[in-house]
Structures are given as structure tokens and as C-alpha cells.
VOVEX-213103 format. One line per 3 residues: number of its first residue (from 1); for each residue x, z, y of N, C-alpha, C, CB. Coordinates in nm, 2 decimals. Glycine has a CB too. Example, Ala and Ser with C-alpha at 12.3 -4.5 7.8 and 13.67 -1.06 7.14 Angstrom:
// residues 2
1 = 1.32:0.78:-0.57:1.23:0.78:-0.45:1.32:0.78:-0.33:1.13:0.90:-0.45 | 1.28:0.71:-0.22:1.37:0.71:-0.11:1.29:0.79:0.00:1.41:0.57:-0.06
// end
This chain:
// residues 95
1 = -0.75:4.75:-4.70:-0.75:4.82:-4.58:-0.70:4.96:-4.60:-0.89:4.82:-4.51 | -0.59:5.00:-4.54:-0.53:5.13:-4.56:-0.63:5.25:-4.51:-0.40:5.15:-4.48 | -0.61:5.36:-4.57:-0.70:5.48:-4.54:-0.71:5.51:-4.39:-0.66:5.60:-4.62
4 = -0.60:5.50:-4.32:-0.60:5.53:-4.18:-0.69:5.43:-4.11:-0.46:5.53:-4.12 | -0.68:5.30:-4.14:-0.76:5.20:-4.08:-0.91:5.22:-4.11:-0.72:5.06:-4.13 | -0.94:5.27:-4.23:-1.08:5.30:-4.27:-1.13:5.41:-4.19:-1.09:5.33:-4.42
7 = -1.05:5.52:-4.18:-1.09:5.63:-4.10:-1.11:5.60:-3.95:-0.98:5.74:-4.10 | -1.03:5.51:-3.90:-1.06:5.46:-3.76:-1.18:5.38:-3.75:-0.93:5.38:-3.71 | -1.21:5.30:-3.85:-1.33:5.22:-3.85:-1.45:5.32:-3.85:-1.34:5.14:-3.98
10 = -1.44:5.44:-3.91:-1.55:5.54:-3.91:-1.59:5.57:-3.76:-1.51:5.66:-3.98 | -1.49:5.57:-3.67:-1.52:5.60:-3.53:-1.63:5.50:-3.48:-1.40:5.59:-3.45 | -1.64:5.38:-3.53:-1.74:5.28:-3.49:-1.87:5.31:-3.56:-1.69:5.14:-3.52
13 = -1.87:5.36:-3.68:-1.99:5.37:-3.76:-2.05:5.51:-3.74:-1.95:5.35:-3.90 | -1.97:5.62:-3.73:-2.03:5.75:-3.73:-2.13:5.78:-3.62:-1.92:5.85:-3.71 | -2.11:5.73:-3.49:-2.21:5.76:-3.39:-2.35:5.71:-3.43:-2.18:5.70:-3.26
16 = -2.36:5.60:-3.49:-2.49:5.54:-3.54:-2.55:5.63:-3.65:-2.48:5.40:-3.59 | -2.46:5.67:-3.75:-2.51:5.76:-3.85:-2.56:5.89:-3.80:-2.40:5.78:-3.96 | -2.49:5.94:-3.70:-2.52:6.07:-3.64:-2.66:6.06:-3.57:-2.41:6.12:-3.54
19 = -2.68:5.95:-3.50:-2.81:5.93:-3.43:-2.92:5.91:-3.53:-2.80:5.81:-3.34 | -2.89:5.85:-3.65:-2.99:5.84:-3.75:-3.03:5.98:-3.81:-2.94:5.75:-3.87 | -2.92:6.06:-3.83:-2.95:6.19:-3.88:-3.03:6.27:-3.77:-2.81:6.27:-3.91
22 = -3.00:6.26:-3.65:-3.07:6.32:-3.54:-3.22:6.28:-3.55:-3.02:6.29:-3.40 | -3.25:6.16:-3.57:-3.39:6.11:-3.58:-3.46:6.17:-3.71:-3.39:5.96:-3.58 | -3.39:6.16:-3.82:-3.44:6.21:-3.94:-3.48:6.36:-3.94:-3.35:6.18:-4.06
25 = -3.39:6.44:-3.88:-3.41:6.58:-3.88:-3.46:6.63:-3.74:-3.28:6.65:-3.91 | -3.52:6.55:-3.66:-3.56:6.59:-3.53:-3.66:6.70:-3.52:-3.63:6.47:-3.46 | -3.74:6.71:-3.62:-3.84:6.82:-3.62:-3.80:6.94:-3.71:-3.98:6.76:-3.67
28 = -3.68:6.94:-3.76:-3.63:7.04:-3.85:-3.54:7.13:-3.77:-3.56:6.99:-3.97 | -3.58:7.26:-3.74:-3.49:7.35:-3.66:-3.37:7.39:-3.75:-3.57:7.47:-3.62 | -3.26:7.42:-3.68:-3.14:7.47:-3.74:-3.09:7.37:-3.86:-3.16:7.61:-3.80
31 = -3.10:7.24:-3.83:-3.07:7.15:-3.93:-2.93:7.08:-3.92:-3.17:7.04:-3.94 | -2.84:7.14:-3.84:-2.71:7.09:-3.82:-2.63:7.06:-3.95:-2.63:7.18:-3.73 | -2.64:7.15:-4.04:-2.57:7.14:-4.17:-2.63:7.02:-4.25:-2.58:7.27:-4.25
34 = -2.76:7.01:-4.24:-2.82:6.90:-4.32:-2.79:6.76:-4.25:-2.97:6.91:-4.32 | -2.78:6.76:-4.12:-2.74:6.64:-4.05:-2.60:6.59:-4.09:-2.75:6.66:-3.90 | -2.51:6.69:-4.08:-2.37:6.66:-4.12:-2.37:6.61:-4.27:-2.28:6.78:-4.10
37 = -2.44:6.68:-4.36:-2.44:6.64:-4.50:-2.49:6.50:-4.51:-2.52:6.74:-4.58 | -2.59:6.46:-4.43:-2.65:6.32:-4.44:-2.54:6.22:-4.40:-2.77:6.31:-4.34 | -2.47:6.25:-4.30:-2.36:6.16:-4.25:-2.25:6.15:-4.35:-2.31:6.20:-4.11
40 = -2.20:6.26:-4.40:-2.09:6.26:-4.50:-2.14:6.19:-4.63:-2.04:6.41:-4.52 | -2.26:6.22:-4.67:-2.31:6.15:-4.79:-2.32:6.00:-4.78:-2.45:6.21:-4.83 | -2.36:5.96:-4.66:-2.36:5.81:-4.63:-2.22:5.75:-4.64:-2.42:5.78:-4.49
43 = -2.12:5.82:-4.59:-1.98:5.78:-4.60:-1.94:5.78:-4.75:-1.89:5.87:-4.52 | -1.97:5.88:-4.82:-1.93:5.89:-4.97:-1.99:5.77:-5.04:-1.98:6.02:-5.03 | -2.12:5.74:-5.02:-2.19:5.64:-5.09:-2.12:5.50:-5.05:-2.34:5.64:-5.05
46 = -2.09:5.48:-4.93:-2.02:5.36:-4.88:-1.89:5.34:-4.95:-2.00:5.36:-4.73 | -1.81:5.45:-4.96:-1.68:5.44:-5.03:-1.71:5.41:-5.18:-1.61:5.57:-5.02 | -1.81:5.47:-5.24:-1.83:5.45:-5.38:-1.87:5.30:-5.41:-1.95:5.54:-5.43
49 = -1.95:5.25:-5.32:-1.99:5.11:-5.33:-1.87:5.02:-5.32:-2.10:5.07:-5.23 | -1.79:5.05:-5.22:-1.67:4.96:-5.19:-1.58:4.97:-5.31:-1.60:5.01:-5.06 | -1.56:5.09:-5.37:-1.47:5.10:-5.48:-1.53:5.03:-5.60:-1.45:5.25:-5.52
52 = -1.66:5.04:-5.62:-1.73:4.97:-5.73:-1.71:4.82:-5.73:-1.88:5.00:-5.73 | -1.71:4.76:-5.60:-1.70:4.62:-5.59:-1.56:4.57:-5.57:-1.78:4.58:-5.47 | -1.46:4.66:-5.60:-1.33:4.62:-5.61:-1.24:4.64:-5.49:-1.32:4.48:-5.64
55 = -1.28:4.72:-5.40:-1.19:4.75:-5.28:-1.08:4.85:-5.33:-1.27:4.81:-5.16 | -0.97:4.79:-5.37:-0.86:4.87:-5.43:-0.81:4.98:-5.35:-0.75:4.78:-5.47 | -0.81:4.97:-5.21:-0.76:5.07:-5.13:-0.84:5.20:-5.13:-0.75:5.02:-4.99
58 = -0.97:5.19:-5.17:-1.05:5.31:-5.17:-1.09:5.36:-5.32:-1.18:5.29:-5.09 | -1.03:5.29:-5.42:-1.06:5.33:-5.55:-1.00:5.47:-5.59:-1.00:5.23:-5.65 | -0.88:5.50:-5.55:-0.83:5.64:-5.59:-0.91:5.75:-5.53:-0.68:5.65:-5.55
61 = -0.95:5.85:-5.62:-1.03:5.96:-5.57:-0.97:6.03:-5.45:-1.06:6.05:-5.69 | -0.83:6.04:-5.46:-0.76:6.12:-5.35:-0.78:6.05:-5.22:-0.61:6.13:-5.38 | -0.79:5.92:-5.22:-0.81:5.84:-5.09:-0.95:5.86:-5.04:-0.78:5.69:-5.11
64 = -1.05:5.85:-5.14:-1.19:5.88:-5.10:-1.20:6.02:-5.04:-1.28:5.86:-5.22 | -1.14:6.12:-5.10:-1.15:6.25:-5.05:-1.09:6.27:-4.91:-1.07:6.35:-5.15 | -0.98:6.20:-4.89:-0.91:6.20:-4.76:-1.01:6.14:-4.65:-0.78:6.13:-4.76
67 = -1.07:6.03:-4.68:-1.16:5.97:-4.59:-1.28:6.05:-4.56:-1.20:5.83:-4.64 | -1.34:6.12:-4.67:-1.45:6.20:-4.65:-1.42:6.32:-4.56:-1.51:6.25:-4.79 | -1.30:6.38:-4.58:-1.26:6.49:-4.50:-1.25:6.44:-4.35:-1.13:6.55:-4.54
70 = -1.19:6.33:-4.33:-1.18:6.27:-4.20:-1.31:6.24:-4.14:-1.09:6.14:-4.20 | -1.41:6.19:-4.22:-1.54:6.17:-4.17:-1.61:6.29:-4.12:-1.63:6.10:-4.28 | -1.59:6.40:-4.20:-1.65:6.53:-4.16:-1.59:6.58:-4.03:-1.63:6.63:-4.27
73 = -1.46:6.57:-4.02:-1.39:6.62:-3.89:-1.43:6.53:-3.77:-1.24:6.61:-3.91 | -1.44:6.40:-3.80:-1.48:6.31:-3.69:-1.62:6.33:-3.65:-1.46:6.16:-3.73 | -1.71:6.36:-3.75:-1.85:6.39:-3.72:-1.86:6.51:-3.63:-1.93:6.41:-3.85
76 = -1.79:6.62:-3.66:-1.79:6.74:-3.58:-1.74:6.71:-3.44:-1.70:6.84:-3.64 | -1.64:6.63:-3.43:-1.58:6.59:-3.29:-1.68:6.51:-3.21:-1.45:6.52:-3.31 | -1.75:6.41:-3.28:-1.84:6.32:-3.21:-1.96:6.41:-3.16:-1.89:6.20:-3.30
79 = -2.02:6.49:-3.25:-2.13:6.57:-3.22:-2.09:6.67:-3.10:-2.18:6.66:-3.34 | -1.98:6.73:-3.11:-1.93:6.81:-3.00:-1.93:6.74:-2.87:-1.80:6.88:-3.03 | -1.87:6.62:-2.87:-1.87:6.53:-2.75:-2.00:6.50:-2.70:-1.79:6.41:-2.78
82 = -2.09:6.46:-2.79:-2.23:6.43:-2.75:-2.30:6.55:-2.69:-2.31:6.38:-2.88 | -2.28:6.67:-2.75:-2.33:6.79:-2.69:-2.28:6.82:-2.55:-2.31:6.91:-2.79 | -2.15:6.81:-2.54:-2.09:6.83:-2.40:-2.14:6.74:-2.30:-1.94:6.82:-2.41
85 = -2.17:6.61:-2.34:-2.22:6.51:-2.25:-2.37:6.52:-2.24:-2.18:6.37:-2.29 | -2.43:6.61:-2.31:-2.58:6.63:-2.31:-2.65:6.50:-2.35:-2.63:6.68:-2.17 | -2.60:6.43:-2.44:-2.66:6.31:-2.49:-2.77:6.33:-2.59:-2.55:6.22:-2.55
88 = -2.78:6.44:-2.64:-2.89:6.47:-2.73:-3.01:6.54:-2.66:-2.85:6.57:-2.85 | -3.00:6.55:-2.53:-3.10:6.63:-2.45:-3.06:6.78:-2.46:-3.24:6.61:-2.51 | -3.13:6.85:-2.54:-3.08:6.99:-2.57:-2.97:6.98:-2.67:-3.20:7.08:-2.63
91 = -2.87:7.07:-2.66:-2.76:7.06:-2.75:-2.80:7.07:-2.89:-2.66:7.17:-2.71 | -2.74:6.98:-2.97:-2.76:6.99:-3.12:-2.69:7.11:-3.17:-2.71:6.86:-3.19 | -2.75:7.18:-3.27:-2.69:7.29:-3.33:-2.56:7.26:-3.40:-2.78:7.36:-3.43
94 = -2.46:7.34:-3.38:-2.33:7.32:-3.45:-2.34:7.37:-3.59:-2.22:7.39:-3.37 | -2.28:7.29:-3.68:-2.28:7.33:-3.82:-2.17:7.42:-3.85:-2.28:7.20:-3.92
// end
């Protein structure tokens, strides 16, 4: 699977990870940075597992780095969209 296709797949996965982070850090004020770190770490771990089990497309470090950067940017965009739509209730803090 090419890196662009993987990054687009993240669009399906990231909202669920973001909601998980929201739940985990619900009682922690000013935790936007920790929430984003949780999501990005989950993506990194997924890439690492995929590479370990032989997914050749994600084995090069440069590819993993590109996907992690894309995941961070997509996370920011999804959170901003959720905030604008008031889907979190009160707006989630921006990291």
C-alpha cells in the first residue's frame, strides 16, 4: 500500500483515535497536546507493527516519518472540524 493510500486510510481511523483520546483525557484540563501525542503514538506503533510483520511499503523510516507527519496534520484538521461543529460539546483545546 503506497504512503498516500495509507495516509488516506488514516482519515478513517483518526476520528476514532481522537474520540478515544478525548475519553482518556476527559478530566485533564489543558490536555490537547497529550491527546494529540496519544493519537500520533498510536499511529507510530501501528506503523512499527506493520513494518515488523513485513509490510514493505512502511519499512523505510522516511515513509514512516511522512505518514506520522500526515497523521499529526490530519489530527489537527479533524479536531478543528469537530470543534467548529461543536461535536465535543465545549471546544477541545487546540494543541
